[in-house]
C-alpha positions as CSV (number, residue, x, y, z in Angstrom):
1,M,51.6,82.3,176.3
2,N,49.6,79.3,176.8
3,L,52.2,77.3,178.6
4,I,51.4,74.1,178.2
5,K,54.8,73.0,180.1
6,K,56.1,76.1,182.6
7,Q,58.1,75.5,186.2
8,K,58.7,78.4,188.4
9,I,62.9,78.5,189.2
10,L,64.8,80.5,191.6
11,G,68.5,81.4,190.3
12,N,70.8,80.1,187.7
13,Y,70.3,77.3,185.2
14,E,70.4,74.8,182.6
15,I,67.2,73.8,179.9
16,N,67.8,70.7,177.8
17,L,65.0,70.0,175.4
18,K,64.2,68.4,173.1
19,I,61.4,67.9,170.1
20,Q,60.4,66.2,167.0
21,S,57.4,67.3,164.9
22,S,56.5,67.1,161.2
23,I,55.4,69.8,160.7
24,S,58.5,72.9,161.3
25,S,56.5,76.4,160.1
26,C,54.6,76.5,163.1
27,Y,56.2,78.7,166.4
28,H,57.8,76.4,168.8
29,K,58.2,78.8,171.9
30,V,61.2,78.4,175.1
31,L,60.0,81.3,178.0
32,F,63.6,81.6,179.7
33,S,63.3,84.3,181.5
34,A,59.6,86.0,182.5
35,N,58.0,87.9,186.4
36,Q,55.3,86.5,188.2
37,D,52.3,87.7,186.9
38,L,53.8,87.4,183.1
39,S,53.4,90.4,182.2
40,R,56.9,90.6,180.6
41,F,58.8,88.3,179.4
42,A,61.7,87.1,177.1
43,Y,62.0,84.0,175.1
44,I,63.3,81.9,171.8
45,E,61.1,81.3,168.7
46,V,61.8,78.5,166.9
47,Q,60.7,78.4,163.6
48,E,61.6,75.9,160.0
49,N,65.2,77.0,160.0
50,K,65.7,80.4,162.2
51,F,65.5,81.2,165.9
52,I,64.9,84.4,167.6
53,I,65.7,85.8,171.0
54,A,62.6,88.2,171.3
55,R,60.8,90.0,174.8
56,Q,57.3,91.0,175.4
57,I,56.1,93.3,177.7
58,D,51.9,93.3,177.9
59,K,51.5,92.6,174.2
60,Q,54.1,94.8,172.8
61,I,57.1,92.3,171.3
62,S,60.5,93.2,170.5
63,I,62.7,91.4,169.0
64,W,66.8,91.6,169.8
65,K,68.6,88.8,168.2
66,E,68.0,86.4,164.7
67,Y,70.1,83.3,164.3
68,S,70.0,80.6,161.6
69,F,70.5,77.1,161.6
70,D,69.8,73.6,159.8
71,G,66.3,73.0,160.9
72,N,66.4,69.5,160.7
73,F,64.2,67.5,163.3
74,P,64.7,66.3,166.1
75,W,65.3,70.0,167.2
76,T,67.6,69.8,170.0
77,I,67.8,73.0,172.4
78,K,69.3,74.0,175.2
79,I,69.6,77.2,177.7
80,I,71.8,78.4,180.4
81,R,71.0,81.0,182.6
82,K,74.1,82.9,184.0
83,G,73.0,85.8,185.9
84,N,72.0,88.0,183.7
85,Y,73.6,86.3,180.8
86,F,72.2,83.4,178.8
87,R,73.4,81.4,175.9
88,F,71.5,79.5,173.6
89,W,72.0,76.5,171.4
90,V,69.2,75.1,168.8
91,N,70.8,72.4,167.3
92,Q,74.6,73.7,166.1
93,A,73.7,76.9,165.3
94,T,74.5,79.1,169.2
95,G,73.7,82.3,170.7
96,A,73.5,84.9,173.6
97,I,72.0,87.5,175.7
98,R,72.9,89.8,178.5
99,G,69.7,91.4,180.4
100,P,67.2,90.3,177.4
101,L,64.1,92.0,179.8
102,G,66.2,95.1,178.5
103,E,68.6,95.7,181.1
104,W,69.8,99.0,178.6
105,E,66.1,100.1,179.4
106,N,66.6,99.4,183.4
107,Y,64.7,96.2,183.0
108,H,66.1,93.5,184.8
109,E,66.2,89.7,185.4
110,P,64.3,88.1,188.0
111,W,65.6,86.0,190.5
112,E,63.0,83.9,190.9
113,S,61.7,83.2,187.1
114,F,58.9,81.1,185.2
115,I,60.3,78.7,182.4
116,G,58.1,77.7,180.2
117,L,57.4,75.9,176.8
118,E,54.7,76.7,174.5
119,V,54.6,74.5,170.6
120,P,51.9,72.9,168.7
121,E,50.1,69.8,170.0
122,T,51.4,68.0,167.2
123,T,54.8,68.4,168.7
124,S,56.5,65.5,170.4
125,I,58.9,66.8,173.5
126,Q,61.0,63.8,174.3
127,Y,62.5,65.6,176.6
128,F,62.2,68.6,178.6
129,N,64.7,69.4,182.3
130,V,65.9,72.1,184.2
131,T,69.2,71.8,185.9
132,T,69.8,74.5,188.7
133,L,73.0,76.0,188.3
134,P,74.7,77.0,192.3
135,W,77.9,78.1,191.8
136,L,79.0,81.6,192.3
137,E,75.1,83.0,192.7
138,A,75.2,84.6,196.0
139,H,73.8,87.9,196.2
140,N,76.1,89.9,198.5
141,Q,77.1,93.9,199.0
142,P,80.5,94.8,198.1
143,V,82.9,94.3,200.7
144,I,85.2,97.7,199.4
145,R,82.5,100.2,198.1
146,H,83.6,103.1,195.9
147,G,84.5,106.4,198.2
148,P,83.0,109.7,199.1
149,N,82.6,113.0,197.1
150,D,86.0,114.1,196.2
151,G,88.0,111.0,198.0
152,F,90.4,109.2,195.6
153,Y,88.2,106.3,195.0
154,E,84.9,108.3,194.1
155,Q,83.8,106.7,190.9
156,Q,85.4,103.2,191.2
157,A,87.2,100.6,193.2
158,I,88.8,97.7,190.9
159,P,90.9,95.1,192.5
160,G,94.6,94.8,191.1
161,A,96.6,92.3,192.9
162,I,96.3,90.6,196.4
163,L,99.6,89.7,198.7
164,Q,99.6,88.4,201.8
165,F,102.1,89.3,203.8
166,E,103.0,87.9,207.4
167,D,99.2,87.1,208.6
168,K,97.2,89.9,206.9
169,Y,96.4,90.7,203.1
170,F,96.8,93.8,201.4
171,M,94.9,94.6,198.1
172,Y,96.3,97.2,195.7
173,F,93.2,98.0,193.8
174,M,92.8,101.2,191.2
175,A,91.2,103.7,192.7
176,G,89.6,106.4,190.4
177,M,87.8,109.8,190.7
178,K,84.9,111.0,188.5
179,G,85.4,112.2,184.9
180,K,85.3,110.2,181.2
181,Q,88.5,108.2,180.7
182,E,86.1,105.0,180.4
183,G,83.8,105.9,183.2
184,S,86.3,107.7,185.6
185,S,89.8,109.6,185.4
186,R,93.2,110.3,187.4
187,R,93.4,106.9,188.5
188,S,96.1,106.0,191.1
189,V,96.8,103.3,193.4
190,G,94.8,102.3,196.5
191,V,95.6,99.6,199.0
192,A,93.0,97.6,201.5
193,V,94.2,95.3,204.4
194,S,92.5,92.2,205.6
195,Q,93.1,89.6,207.9
196,D,90.0,87.4,206.9
197,L,89.1,88.4,203.0
198,I,86.0,90.2,203.7
199,N,86.5,92.8,206.6
200,W,88.8,95.5,204.6
201,E,90.2,98.8,205.5
202,V,91.3,101.2,203.3
203,H,94.1,102.8,203.8
204,P,93.6,107.0,203.6
205,E,96.0,107.7,200.9
206,P,97.0,106.2,197.8
207,I,100.3,104.3,198.6
208,I,100.7,105.2,194.7
209,K,100.0,108.6,193.4
210,L,99.0,110.1,190.2
211,G,103.0,111.4,189.2
212,D,105.2,109.2,191.2
213,A,105.3,106.9,187.5
214,N,108.0,107.9,186.2
215,Y,106.9,107.9,182.8
216,P,103.6,109.4,181.0
217,H,100.8,108.9,182.6
218,D,97.3,110.4,183.6
219,N,95.7,107.5,185.1
220,I,97.5,104.3,187.0
221,Y,96.2,100.5,186.8
222,P,97.8,97.9,189.3
223,G,97.9,94.2,187.9
224,G,100.0,92.4,190.2
225,A,102.2,92.4,193.7
226,V,105.4,89.4,194.3
227,L,107.6,89.2,197.4
228,T,111.2,89.2,196.1
229,P,113.5,86.6,197.0
230,E,115.5,89.6,198.8
231,G,112.2,90.3,200.5
232,K,110.7,93.2,198.7
233,V,107.7,94.1,197.8
234,A,107.5,94.4,194.2
235,I,104.4,96.0,192.7
236,M,103.5,96.2,189.2
237,Y,101.6,98.6,187.2
238,A,100.5,99.6,183.5
239,A,100.0,103.3,182.7
240,Q,97.6,104.9,180.8
241,K,98.1,108.1,179.1
242,F,94.6,108.3,177.8
243,P,93.6,106.9,175.3
244,D,97.1,105.3,175.3
245,W,98.3,102.9,177.1
246,T,102.6,103.5,177.9
247,G,103.8,100.2,179.4
248,F,103.8,98.6,182.4
249,G,105.6,99.9,185.3
250,L,107.5,98.4,188.0
251,A,107.6,99.5,191.6
252,T,109.4,98.1,194.7
253,A,109.1,98.6,198.5
254,D,110.7,97.0,201.9
255,Q,106.7,96.8,203.0
256,P,103.7,96.5,201.2
257,L,102.6,100.4,202.8
258,G,105.6,101.5,200.8
259,P,107.1,103.7,200.2
260,F,107.7,102.5,196.6
261,D,110.4,103.7,194.7
262,H,109.9,103.6,190.9
263,Y,112.5,101.3,188.9
264,E,114.7,104.4,186.8
265,N,114.1,102.5,183.6
266,N,110.5,102.1,183.4
267,P,108.3,101.2,181.6
268,V,109.7,97.4,182.0
269,Y,107.7,96.1,179.1
270,K,105.8,97.8,176.0
271,H,103.5,95.7,173.8
272,F,103.5,96.6,170.0
273,S,100.0,97.9,170.6
274,H,97.3,98.3,173.5
275,A,97.9,96.4,176.7
276,H,96.6,96.5,180.5
277,E,94.8,94.2,182.6
278,F,97.1,91.7,183.6
279,D,98.4,89.1,186.5
280,L,101.7,89.0,187.9
281,V,102.9,85.0,189.3
282,S,105.9,83.8,191.5
283,I,106.9,80.3,189.8
284,D,109.5,78.0,190.4
285,A,110.9,76.8,187.1
286,A,114.4,76.4,185.4
287,N,114.8,79.5,183.6
288,H,112.4,82.3,185.0
289,R,110.8,83.5,188.2
290,Y,107.9,84.9,187.1
291,L,105.1,85.1,184.7
292,L,102.8,88.0,183.6
293,F,99.9,87.0,181.9
294,F,97.9,90.3,180.0
295,A,95.6,91.5,178.1
296,G,97.2,92.6,174.7
297,F,95.0,93.9,171.4
298,T,95.2,92.0,168.5
299,P,94.5,94.0,165.2
300,D,94.6,90.6,163.0
301,P,94.1,87.0,165.1
302,A,94.4,84.1,163.4
303,R,90.4,83.5,164.4
304,G,87.9,86.1,164.8
305,P,88.1,89.9,165.2
306,S,90.5,92.3,165.8
307,G,90.0,92.4,169.9
308,D,92.2,91.6,173.3
309,R,93.8,88.4,173.6
310,G,96.3,86.6,176.1
311,Y,100.0,86.9,175.8
312,L,102.6,85.4,178.1
313,L,106.0,87.0,179.6
314,Y,108.4,85.3,181.6
315,S,111.4,87.5,183.7
316,S,113.7,86.1,186.3
317,D,114.2,89.9,187.8
318,L,110.9,91.4,186.6
319,I,112.8,93.8,184.6
320,N,113.8,92.3,181.1
321,W,110.8,90.3,180.0
322,E,110.7,87.3,177.3
323,P,107.5,86.4,175.3
324,D,106.3,82.8,175.1
325,K,107.1,81.7,171.7
326,H,103.1,80.8,171.4
327,N,102.1,84.0,171.5
328,P,98.4,85.0,171.8
329,V,98.5,81.6,174.1
330,V,94.4,82.7,175.1
331,H,91.8,83.0,172.6
332,P,87.8,83.5,172.6
333,E,85.8,80.4,173.3
334,T,83.2,81.5,170.7
335,L,83.0,83.4,167.1
336,N,80.1,85.1,168.1
337,N,78.6,84.5,171.0
338,W,79.8,86.1,174.9
339,D,83.7,86.7,174.1
340,A,84.0,86.7,170.9
341,V,85.7,89.8,170.1
342,H,88.2,90.4,173.7
343,I,89.4,88.1,176.4
344,R,91.5,89.4,179.0
345,P,93.6,86.9,181.2
346,R,93.3,88.8,185.0
347,S,93.3,85.9,187.7
348,L,95.9,82.9,187.1
349,N,96.4,80.0,190.5
350,R,98.2,76.7,190.0
351,I,96.3,73.9,191.7
352,D,97.3,70.7,191.9
353,D,99.1,70.2,188.2
354,T,96.3,72.4,187.0
355,W,96.3,76.3,185.7
356,Y,93.4,77.9,186.3
357,L,92.8,81.6,184.8
358,W,89.4,83.5,185.5
359,Y,89.6,86.2,182.2
360,E,86.6,89.1,181.1
361,G,85.2,88.1,178.1
362,C,83.3,90.5,176.0
363,N,81.6,91.2,173.0
364,H,79.1,94.0,171.6
365,W,75.9,94.2,170.4
366,T,73.6,97.2,169.5
367,P,69.6,96.9,171.0
368,P,67.4,97.5,167.8
369,G,66.7,101.2,168.6
370,Y,69.4,102.6,170.2
371,S,72.6,104.4,168.9
372,G,76.8,103.2,169.4
373,S,78.5,100.3,170.4
374,Y,77.2,98.4,173.5
375,W,79.6,96.4,175.7
376,W,78.7,93.3,177.2
377,D,81.5,92.5,179.6
378,T,81.3,89.6,182.1
379,V,83.7,86.8,183.6
380,G,84.6,83.3,182.3
381,L,86.9,80.5,183.2
382,A,89.3,78.2,181.5
383,R,92.1,76.0,182.4
384,S,95.4,74.6,181.1
385,D,98.5,72.3,182.1
386,D,100.7,74.1,180.0
387,L,99.0,77.5,179.3
388,V,99.1,77.1,175.8
389,E,96.6,74.6,175.7
390,W,93.3,75.6,177.2
391,D,89.7,74.2,177.8
392,Y,87.2,76.5,178.7
393,Y,84.3,75.9,181.6
394,P,81.5,74.4,179.9
395,R,79.3,76.6,181.4
396,N,80.5,80.4,180.9
397,P,80.5,83.0,181.7
398,A,81.4,80.9,185.0
399,L,81.1,84.2,187.3
400,P,78.1,86.7,185.9
401,G,76.7,89.7,187.1
402,L,73.4,88.7,189.0
403,G,71.1,90.5,187.0
404,T,68.8,91.1,189.8
405,E,68.0,94.9,190.3
406,G,68.9,96.8,193.0
407,Q,72.2,95.0,193.4
408,F,75.9,96.6,192.9
409,D,76.4,93.6,190.8
410,Q,73.1,93.8,188.6
411,N,74.9,94.5,185.3
412,W,78.6,93.9,184.1
413,V,81.3,92.5,186.2
414,G,84.6,92.5,185.5
415,W,88.3,92.4,186.4
416,P,88.6,89.3,188.5
417,R,90.9,88.1,190.8
418,M,90.7,85.1,193.6
419,V,93.0,84.1,196.2
420,I,92.5,80.4,197.8
421,K,92.6,80.2,201.7
422,D,91.8,77.0,203.3
423,K,90.8,75.1,200.4
424,I,88.4,78.1,199.6
425,G,88.6,80.5,196.3
426,Y,87.8,83.9,197.5
427,I,87.1,85.1,194.0
428,F,87.3,89.4,193.8
429,Y,85.7,91.5,191.7
430,T,84.1,95.0,190.4
431,A,81.0,95.5,189.5
432,S,78.4,98.1,187.9
433,G,75.0,98.1,189.1
434,N,73.0,100.3,191.5
435,I,75.9,102.5,192.8
436,P,79.5,103.0,191.0
437,P,82.0,100.6,190.6
438,S,82.8,98.8,193.7
439,I,84.4,95.6,194.6
440,G,82.6,92.6,195.4
441,L,83.2,89.3,196.8
442,R,82.2,85.6,195.9
443,R,83.2,82.1,197.2
444,I,83.4,78.4,196.3
445,P,85.4,75.5,197.7
446,I,87.6,74.8,195.6
447,Q,86.8,71.3,195.5
448,Q,83.8,72.5,193.6
449,L,85.7,74.8,191.4
450,T,87.9,71.8,189.9
451,N,84.8,69.4,188.9
452,W,83.2,70.5,185.5
453,Q,81.1,67.6,185.4
454,S,78.7,69.1,187.4
455,E,77.4,72.4,189.9
456,G,75.6,69.5,192.0
457,G,72.5,71.2,191.1
458,E,68.8,69.3,191.2
459,T,68.0,68.4,188.1
460,I,63.7,68.6,187.5
461,D,61.9,66.6,184.7
462,L,59.3,69.0,183.4
463,I,57.5,65.7,181.8
464,N,57.1,63.1,184.5
465,Q,56.4,65.8,186.9
């Protein structure tokens, strides 16, 4: 590549570029992910009324995606990198890709990368700058690693609910063994205990075992935990008789480590179709005490393809549930982008007078030359004053897989759960990478989390530097 402008950049960033030309038939390239010697790089190429997303290794070019746009000059181009996820805007057209160097071929995105521009000499570059995006990009080890072989969480550990009880925190997590039921099997509910939300000790046995739930199941997914006015610990979970979801169950105990008694008429709620991930929140309202926010499959949504949407339920006793009249209340941010198919509410927190929602977003795409359907899960952020009308974080996905080779969270991320302590948001999640899915943690000051104007990064003018 004959780059006229290039810059080494560390971590996440936002590129903004505006160009003017009288010749649209010539290609204009923006390099957005590359290794140090430029032997492997990803780029977009804009020409006439289309743009492509492509990869080049040595001299071999692979075209991943192609989009059309109006083609009218000036061309305004924006690219956001969040870990291994990249989003693109060319005038009014949008696109996205995860792992463009070839995640599916075990090529991962360098954390220290090159960006650059290649355009004809006749092109006028009106501006070309890059802004670093430092939110939630720390490289860490798992706080709860998958367990040893033949153990009850040998294959998966997924955060389900976090309960503060006296001076300790109890994380109820989905504990999966090896199997072929969506990446695991024989899922039970484990618990880990911490005093600081960083160092966790896993209880040696599941606190809800397979067979404990009193309705059909071969997998149990914990979703939420609350303390009742009577001082009981209440856990709600989703049960699956693979591949069918059989409803949400309720179990209570006198203390966080059980033993748990399961409500005799479980399930307490059964969605009209598949439903699994959710959060359970205690609220102070006139007509109800609890809110349950779940992902329910919607075969014929008002917009976009069939997929998971966000549904609200209300209850005063954890047994009888009333749906919100506006259901489904959360929809994908995009129609053809990173979250176009599934949106799964996962962690709901009230900060001042605003609700903040961490959710899984998902779309599918099959790389050229491959077969089957590839799913590209990641985590986004939205907020609302009334739980019905939602604003989406403008630089979503807010918590992506890092993309860095050798990380436990280099590929997909999901199942977020946030706890706020001392004005810091502790965001737990499960991810895949160089080890079986394990639980990670990233932290952010709440003052930063609520400021959507900027991530506090540095802007570099690539024309006048």
